C-alpha positions as MATLAB code, in Angstrom:
seq = 'XXXXXXXXXXXXXXXXXXXXXXXXXXXXXXXXXXXXXXXXXXXXXXXXXXXXX';
ca = [
     -74.323  -94.919  -58.888;
     -75.105  -95.875  -55.299;
     -72.262  -98.366  -55.353;
     -69.832  -95.677  -56.483;
     -71.142  -93.278  -53.842;
     -70.840  -95.806  -51.034;
     -67.349  -96.787  -52.210;
     -66.325  -93.126  -52.203;
     -67.681  -92.727  -48.648;
     -65.532  -95.647  -47.504;
     -62.423  -94.223  -49.156;
     -62.996  -90.613  -48.154;
     -65.533  -90.209  -45.310;
     -67.037  -86.804  -44.555;
     -65.408  -85.737  -41.295;
     -67.214  -82.434  -40.919;
     -69.273  -81.892  -37.758;
     -73.010  -82.592  -37.930;
     -73.926  -78.923  -37.486;
     -71.898  -78.002  -40.569;
     -73.533  -80.739  -42.652;
     -76.976  -79.566  -41.509;
     -76.133  -75.962  -42.358;
     -75.020  -76.956  -45.865;
     -78.182  -79.008  -46.330;
     -80.380  -76.064  -45.246;
     -78.532  -73.764  -47.659;
     -79.075  -76.152  -50.580;
     -82.785  -76.397  -49.779;
     -83.079  -72.591  -49.643;
     -81.286  -72.121  -52.975;
     -83.498  -74.738  -54.627;
     -86.573  -72.706  -53.602;
     -85.404  -69.613  -55.499;
     -87.593  -69.013  -58.540;
     -85.421  -66.447  -60.303;
     -82.093  -68.286  -59.998;
     -80.393  -68.716  -63.351;
     -77.027  -70.267  -64.127;
     -74.967  -69.474  -67.204;
     -73.071  -72.040  -69.231;
     -69.835  -70.644  -67.787;
     -70.935  -71.218  -64.189;
     -72.130  -67.716  -63.326;
     -75.301  -67.222  -61.304;
     -77.923  -64.491  -61.276;
     -80.714  -63.962  -58.740;
     -83.394  -61.278  -58.738;
     -82.544  -58.994  -55.774;
     -86.232  -58.440  -55.059;
     -86.695  -62.142  -54.382;
     -83.989  -62.045  -51.727;
     -85.811  -59.292  -49.866;
];
């Protein structure tokens, strides 16, 4: 899998600025901390509004 990932990075490098990559990374970490996040089989998401407050 690492070989495929590194090959993909050579073919199509991520040209976004570092601040944008960091912002995306922070968002992913925050979403992973949500306890009430649920995803349906069709791709829908639900989050308890109280947890967001």
